[in-house]
Steps between C-alpha positions, in 0.01 A plus 500: 500500500850370575651572838872449554606423854878516546682344792202284591692283747785564738817322384500239779135408427574466128785263587272295726243466220773404254623222729142388564417478130819306422412239766140438391390181327430620146276301267576482129248438221265793564344629181362850466323418173236244405731339243763415761786685333770691685497300825653663805560462872214601729402523865148589611513677840136579574194709424541752784762595758359266764511200263851588388615509863323170579672339197843605631567801278487766773842654418378575145216705646755773579476596132123522514504698825763745367295563188186555708683752720668693218235497228252779450244237396385224736486157341327177593698181447346261247782246524873486560720281287859474383621423148851420383649413164798286407740663260 
């Protein structure tokens, strides 16, 4: 089942998250395959909301909280991480 949730965040919260993400200390050289191909930028935030907040990623939890409020299905967080790719 795929659930589409439009307008997940209020505009000012989306801007706050954008600024937060731009100011994080990204790490390059993360590989999503065993062979080490296609390296990309990566930040591990935590395994649950409490750990994410303790690690300083509390603003990003607004996304998680909005999804929890708006989704018909309740999820349990396994981990939160960010990936980015250089053009």
